[in-house]
KOLSE-938996 format. One record per residue (C-alpha): residue in three letters; z, y, x. Coordinates in steps of 0.2 Angstrom, whole numbers, padded with zeros to 4 digits, always signed. Layout:
AlaZYX
...
! end
This chain:
Met+0303+0086+0886
Pro+0292+0088+0871
Ile+0300+0088+0854
Ser+0291+0077+0842
Asn+0303+0077+0827
Pro+0296+0090+0815
Ser+0313+0094+0808
Met+0319+0100+0825
Pro+0318+0119+0829
Ser+0301+0125+0833
Val+0298+0129+0852
Pro+0290+0146+0855
Asp+0275+0147+0865
Gly+0278+0150+0884
Leu+0293+0139+0884
His+0296+0121+0890
Val+0311+0111+0884
Asp+0319+0101+0898
Asp+0334+0094+0888
Leu+0343+0093+0871
Thr+0361+0090+0869
Leu+0368+0087+0851
Asp+0387+0086+0848
Lys+0399+0091+0834
Thr+0398+0109+0839
Gly+0380+0111+0838
Leu+0363+0109+0847
Leu+0360+0115+0864
Ile+0342+0117+0870
Thr+0339+0119+0888
Ala+0322+0127+0892
Arg+0312+0137+0905
Thr+0298+0149+0905
Thr+0280+0143+0910
Ala+0270+0159+0912
Ala+0262+0161+0929
Gln+0265+0179+0930
Ala+0274+0194+0921
Ser+0271+0212+0919
Cys+0281+0226+0926
Arg+0290+0237+0913
Val+0286+0253+0924
Cys+0268+0252+0929
Gly+0262+0238+0918
Arg+0254+0228+0931
Ala+0256+0209+0933
Ser+0265+0201+0947
Thr+0266+0183+0953
Arg+0280+0185+0967
Val+0296+0177+0961
His+0312+0184+0967
Ser+0325+0173+0959
Arg+0330+0164+0943
Tyr+0345+0166+0931
Trp+0350+0159+0914
Arg+0349+0168+0897
Thr+0358+0162+0882
Phe+0351+0164+0864
Lys+0359+0160+0847
Asp+0345+0154+0835
Leu+0344+0148+0817
Pro+0354+0133+0812
Trp+0347+0115+0811
Gln+0355+0102+0800
Asp+0370+0113+0797
Arg+0373+0114+0816
Ser+0372+0130+0826
Val+0358+0131+0838
Thr+0359+0138+0856
Trp+0345+0141+0868
Arg+0349+0141+0887
Val+0333+0147+0895
Gln+0330+0149+0914
Val+0321+0166+0917
Arg+0313+0172+0933
Arg+0314+0189+0942
Phe+0299+0196+0949
Arg+0295+0208+0963
Cys+0282+0222+0958
Gly+0268+0224+0971
His+0265+0242+0966
Cys+0282+0249+0963
Pro+0291+0249+0980
Gly+0308+0239+0979
Arg+0305+0236+0960
Ile+0313+0220+0954
Phe+0311+0215+0935
Ala+0314+0201+0924
Glu+0301+0192+0913
Arg+0303+0193+0894
Val+0307+0177+0884
Pro+0292+0175+0872
Gly+0296+0172+0854
Leu+0315+0172+0856
Gly+0323+0189+0859
Thr+0321+0206+0866
Arg+0328+0213+0882
Lys+0347+0210+0883
Ala+0348+0201+0866
Arg+0360+0187+0863
Arg+0352+0181+0847
Ser+0334+0177+0843
Asp+0324+0189+0833
Arg+0323+0177+0818
Leu+0342+0174+0818
Ala+0345+0193+0819
Glu+0333+0196+0804
Ala+0342+0183+0793
Gln+0359+0190+0797
Thr+0353+0207+0794
Asp+0346+0202+0777
Ile+0363+0194+0772
Gly+0372+0209+0777
Met+0360+0220+0767
Val+0365+0211+0752
Leu+0384+0207+0755
Gly+0390+0219+0768
Gly+0400+0217+0783
Glu+0415+0205+0781
Ala+0407+0196+0766
Gly+0391+0193+0775
Ala+0400+0187+0790
Arg+0409+0174+0780
Leu+0393+0168+0772
Ser+0384+0167+0789
Arg+0398+0157+0796
Arg+0397+0145+0782
Leu+0378+0143+0785
Ala+0381+0139+0804
Met+0376+0156+0810
Pro+0393+0163+0816
Ile+0395+0182+0817
Ser+0408+0195+0815
Gly+0408+0208+0802
Asp+0407+0222+0814
Thr+0391+0214+0822
Val+0383+0213+0804
Leu+0386+0232+0802
Arg+0378+0235+0819
Leu+0363+0225+0814
Ile+0361+0235+0797
Arg+0362+0251+0807
Arg+0349+0245+0819
Arg+0337+0242+0805
Gly+0337+0260+0800
Thr+0327+0267+0785
Val+0309+0265+0780
Pro+0299+0281+0781
Ser+0291+0286+0764
Pro+0278+0298+0758
Pro+0284+0316+0755
Pro+0291+0317+0737
Arg+0284+0328+0724
Val+0296+0326+0710
Val+0314+0324+0714
Gly+0331+0322+0705
Ile+0347+0329+0713
Asp+0365+0325+0709
Asp+0382+0323+0717
Trp+0392+0308+0721
Ala+0410+0305+0726
Phe+0415+0298+0743
Arg+0433+0299+0736
Arg+0434+0307+0719
Gly+0443+0324+0719
His+0442+0325+0738
Arg+0425+0323+0745
Tyr+0408+0323+0738
Gly+0390+0320+0744
Thr+0373+0323+0737
Leu+0359+0310+0732
Ile+0341+0315+0731
Cys+0329+0303+0722
Asp+0310+0302+0721
Leu+0307+0301+0703
Glu+0289+0296+0704
Arg+0292+0281+0716
Arg+0310+0277+0709
Arg+0319+0277+0726
Ile+0332+0286+0735
Val+0325+0298+0749
Ala+0340+0306+0756
Leu+0359+0306+0756
Leu+0367+0322+0761
Pro+0385+0323+0768
Asp+0391+0336+0756
Arg+0386+0346+0740
Glu+0387+0363+0748
Ser+0373+0375+0743
Gly+0368+0378+0762
Thr+0366+0359+0765
Val+0355+0357+0750
Glu+0345+0372+0753
Ala+0341+0367+0771
Trp+0335+0350+0765
Leu+0324+0357+0751
Ser+0317+0370+0764
Ala+0311+0356+0775
His+0301+0348+0760
Pro+0290+0362+0753
Glu+0279+0350+0744
Ile+0292+0347+0731
Ala+0285+0354+0714
Val+0298+0348+0702
Leu+0317+0348+0704
Ala+0327+0339+0690
Arg+0346+0343+0691
Asp+0362+0345+0680
Arg+0368+0362+0674
Gly+0379+0365+0689
Gly+0375+0381+0698
Cys+0375+0375+0716
Tyr+0359+0365+0715
Gly+0350+0378+0705
Glu+0354+0392+0717
Ala+0349+0381+0732
Gly+0333+0376+0723
Ala+0329+0394+0719
Arg+0331+0400+0736
Ala+0322+0386+0745
Leu+0308+0382+0733
Pro+0305+0398+0722
Arg+0289+0391+0715
Ala+0296+0374+0710
Ile+0300+0370+0692
Gln+0318+0366+0689
Val+0322+0355+0675
Ala+0339+0353+0667
Asp+0345+0336+0663
Arg+0343+0332+0644
Trp+0358+0321+0643
His+0369+0334+0651
Leu+0363+0347+0639
Met+0368+0335+0624
Glu+0385+0332+0632
Asn+0388+0350+0636
Ala+0384+0355+0618
Ser+0396+0342+0611
Ala+0410+0348+0623
Ala+0407+0366+0617
Phe+0409+0360+0599
Leu+0425+0351+0604
Asp+0432+0367+0611
Ala+0427+0376+0595
Val+0438+0364+0585
Arg+0452+0366+0597
Lys+0451+0385+0595
Ser+0451+0383+0576
Met+0466+0371+0575
Thr+0478+0384+0568
Ala+0466+0388+0553
Ile+0463+0369+0551
Arg+0482+0365+0549
Thr+0483+0379+0536
Ala+0468+0372+0527
Val+0475+0354+0526
Gly+0493+0360+0522
Ala+0501+0354+0539
Thr+0507+0370+0546
Thr+0524+0362+0548
Ile+0529+0344+0554
Asp+0543+0334+0547
Pro+0550+0323+0562
Asp+0558+0311+0550
Arg+0540+0305+0544
Leu+0534+0302+0562
Thr+0534+0285+0571
Cys+0543+0284+0588
Ala+0526+0286+0597
Glu+0522+0301+0587
Arg+0539+0309+0589
Leu+0536+0308+0608
Gln+0519+0316+0606
Tyr+0527+0330+0595
Glu+0541+0333+0608
Gly+0527+0335+0621
Tyr+0518+0347+0610
Arg+0533+0358+0608
Arg+0535+0359+0627
Arg+0517+0363+0629
Thr+0519+0377+0615
Ala+0533+0385+0624
Thr+0523+0385+0641
Ala+0508+0392+0632
Glu+0519+0406+0624
Ala+0526+0410+0641
Ile+0508+0411+0649
Leu+0502+0422+0635
Met+0517+0434+0636
Leu+0513+0436+0655
Ser+0495+0439+0651
Arg+0499+0453+0638
Gln+0509+0461+0652
Gly+0493+0463+0661
Met+0494+0449+0674
Ser+0479+0441+0681
Ile+0476+0422+0680
Arg+0480+0421+0699
Gln+0496+0431+0697
Ile+0501+0420+0682
Val+0498+0404+0692
His+0508+0411+0707
Thr+0523+0416+0695
Thr+0524+0400+0684
Gly+0518+0387+0696
His+0506+0380+0683
Ser+0488+0375+0688
Arg+0474+0387+0686
Lys+0465+0375+0674
Leu+0481+0375+0662
Val+0482+0394+0663
Arg+0464+0396+0659
Asp+0464+0384+0645
Val+0479+0393+0637
Leu+0471+0410+0638
Arg+0455+0402+0630
Gly+0465+0395+0616
Leu+0461+0377+0620
Thr+0479+0369+0619
Gly+0481+0366+0600
Asp+0482+0348+0599
Val+0499+0340+0592
Phe+0494+0322+0592
Arg+0482+0317+0605
Ala+0470+0303+0600
Arg+0467+0288+0611
Gln+0455+0273+0608
Ser+0465+0260+0598
Ser+0462+0242+0599
Leu+0464+0242+0580
Glu+0447+0252+0577
Ala+0437+0237+0574
His+0450+0229+0562
Leu+0454+0244+0551
Pro+0444+0238+0536
Arg+0453+0221+0537
Leu+0470+0230+0538
Asp+0465+0241+0523
Ala+0460+0226+0513
Glu+0476+0216+0517
Trp+0487+0231+0513
Thr+0478+0234+0496
Ala+0480+0216+0492
Gly+0499+0218+0494
Cys+0503+0212+0512
Arg+0515+0225+0518
Asn+0524+0216+0532
Gly+0518+0221+0550
Ala+0521+0204+0558
Glu+0511+0195+0544
Leu+0497+0208+0546
Trp+0497+0205+0565
Arg+0496+0186+0563
Arg+0482+0187+0551
Leu+0472+0199+0563
Arg+0476+0187+0577
Ala+0467+0173+0567
Asp+0452+0185+0566
Gly+0452+0188+0585
Phe+0463+0203+0587
Thr+0470+0203+0605
Gly+0482+0218+0603
Ser+0501+0217+0602
Leu+0513+0216+0587
Arg+0519+0234+0591
Val+0502+0242+0588
Val+0500+0234+0570
Gly+0519+0238+0567
Glu+0516+0256+0570
Trp+0501+0257+0559
Ala+0510+0249+0545
Thr+0525+0261+0547
Arg+0513+0276+0547
Arg+0504+0269+0531
Arg+0521+0266+0523
Arg+0528+0283+0526
His+0512+0291+0521
Glu+0513+0282+0504
Gln+0532+0286+0502
Ala+0530+0305+0505
Pro+0533+0316+0490
Glu+0518+0324+0482
Gly+0512+0340+0491
Ala+0521+0336+0507
Ser+0512+0341+0523
Gly+0502+0328+0531
Lys+0497+0324+0549
Val+0482+0333+0556
Pro+0471+0323+0567
Ser+0468+0328+0585
Ala+0454+0340+0589
Arg+0444+0326+0597
Leu+0445+0315+0581
Leu+0441+0330+0570
Ala+0426+0333+0581
Arg+0420+0315+0579
Met+0423+0316+0560
Met+0413+0332+0558
Thr+0398+0325+0567
Thr+0398+0308+0559
Gly+0388+0305+0543
Arg+0398+0305+0527
Asp+0393+0287+0525
Gly+0403+0282+0540
Leu+0419+0290+0535
Ser+0433+0284+0524
Lys+0437+0293+0508
Ala+0452+0302+0516
Glu+0442+0307+0531
Ala+0428+0314+0520
Val+0441+0324+0510
Thr+0448+0331+0526
Val+0431+0336+0532
Ala+0426+0344+0516
Thr+0443+0354+0516
Ile+0440+0360+0533
Glu+0422+0365+0530
Ala+0427+0375+0515
Ala+0442+0384+0523
Val+0434+0387+0541
Pro+0416+0392+0538
Ala+0414+0397+0556
Leu+0417+0379+0562
Asp+0405+0372+0549
Glu+0392+0384+0556
Ala+0395+0378+0573
Arg+0393+0360+0567
Ser+0376+0364+0560
Leu+0371+0373+0576
Leu+0376+0358+0586
Ser+0366+0346+0575
Gly+0351+0358+0576
Phe+0352+0359+0595
Gln+0353+0340+0597
Ala+0338+0338+0586
Met+0329+0351+0596
Ile+0332+0341+0612
Arg+0327+0325+0604
Glu+0311+0332+0596
Arg+0307+0343+0611
Arg+0305+0359+0600
Ala+0304+0372+0614
Pro+0299+0387+0603
Asp+0315+0385+0593
Leu+0326+0388+0609
Asp+0327+0407+0609
Thr+0331+0408+0590
Trp+0345+0395+0592
Ile+0353+0404+0607
Asp+0353+0421+0597
Thr+0361+0413+0582
Ala+0374+0403+0592
Ala+0379+0418+0603
Arg+0387+0426+0587
Gly+0398+0411+0583
Leu+0410+0399+0591
Leu+0397+0392+0603
Ala+0394+0409+0611
Ser+0400+0403+0628
Phe+0388+0388+0628
Ala+0374+0399+0622
Asn+0377+0412+0636
Gly+0377+0398+0649
Leu+0360+0392+0642
Thr+0353+0410+0643
Arg+0358+0411+0662
Asp+0349+0394+0665
Arg+0335+0397+0652
Ala+0320+0392+0662
Ala+0327+0375+0667
Val+0333+0372+0649
Ala+0315+0377+0642
Ala+0307+0365+0655
Ala+0318+0351+0649
Leu+0310+0353+0632
Val+0292+0352+0639
Glu+0293+0342+0655
Pro+0294+0323+0655
Trp+0306+0322+0670
Ser+0325+0321+0668
Asn+0339+0316+0679
Gly+0344+0299+0671
Gln+0335+0290+0685
Thr+0346+0299+0698
Glu+0362+0294+0688
Gly+0356+0276+0689
Gln+0354+0277+0708
Ile+0371+0284+0709
Thr+0378+0269+0699
Arg+0369+0258+0712
Leu+0377+0268+0726
Lys+0394+0266+0719
Leu+0391+0247+0718
Val+0386+0246+0736
Lys+0401+0258+0741
Arg+0415+0249+0732
Gln+0410+0231+0733
Met+0399+0228+0748
Tyr+0404+0241+0762
Gly+0422+0244+0763
Arg+0419+0258+0776
Ala+0406+0267+0766
Lys+0399+0277+0781
Leu+0384+0288+0777
Asp+0373+0279+0789
Leu+0377+0262+0782
Leu+0373+0268+0764
Glu+0357+0276+0770
Ala+0352+0259+0778
Arg+0356+0249+0763
Leu+0349+0261+0749
Ile+0335+0270+0758
Gly+0330+0256+0770
Ala+0330+0243+0756
Gly+0318+0254+0746
! end
């Protein structure tokens, strides 16, 4: 019977509706095909010889919050040109061969899955009267596949973690079109080289300063321009200066008069850190003694059971911190604390209550320890040794403008600059390098490397020399790897919140298929 209600589901051409059944479970539409003939799938010729009939069932888009089911009578035909060939006619406008849902329903459920993933997409579909399982949503996503794109000319490449510390993959981004073009299952040099070799049209390769991608790019695309990521250059320079501060901690303690520490002046938390420092010092002395005996890093690791990283850091002199700085919830409230202390409020509980009124969310213990440290510092005799800030905090103080430091911090920095001139020179080199990156002063690169190679930043300067072409290109080319880092952040969002399984094909369908 014809459907006259415009709100009812539309009837595809070539179908005649015989019956409608509406109940609490949904709407059942019974229909039959009306075409006079059908085409053979083998020879493509039309046939009118009906062999038999059977029923096919399709799920369709919902109507009035009710699921819709089509029950269609379909005919089988005999082909007059293929001996013994029997074929079934297609159902126009509903579904493909062997499909159990209409094309439009499958498209809607695929779109939901692309946004929400398997189980979450299935829950929303059931709420919208389109019941489906999470596994089927994932199958629909896989079936959609990826959208072909033009060959990339400028790409960015970086690694990402399937599981941090265990398994990594590689993401390749088209920097001109701002889209992901490939996800590789690992970050091995051979895998990356094979992919790059299959794309000889690439002219620019933006990457971080890791050796794997640079080597693969040099072998696969010897004519391509490699560009080092500017953010990683800045970050590597800051890390090199932090290492320089750590190597200078002995001289810094001598300069500020804190070569010895009085445990009676420490808070409970600081005393625990000091005991840990003494254990680390004993470990470092044992490692250095084995090194002086001629043992290699591998032999020391095997003998002591310590990690290779720890042994290497000790031999490089990078374990000099006594008190390790952590981000404190008091940072934003220190000016108010100093003002209250100067005004005469010396009780930790009262200080905490006043900070709570200003929005402080930390505990009483944090404020109480701050008050204890401040009180013991004021009660210490004149000339007594003070507490040396951690290497990380000292690096921050030395690279911060004097206007942003307190009076005590400014005095500490001035003392260190006067007593450890090599560290002051390294700080000046760091500032010069960062200015060179920001202002793109490529001609200054060689001069900076030659100067830094004679000081505390020699290791960083040697690394720049080995990768000089990519570093120089970073100062000239407009491309960088920031866009690739953003795509990796997007991938993490999909992997962690949307696809619990995080299979590579699903990630490709979601990230590359969606464009």
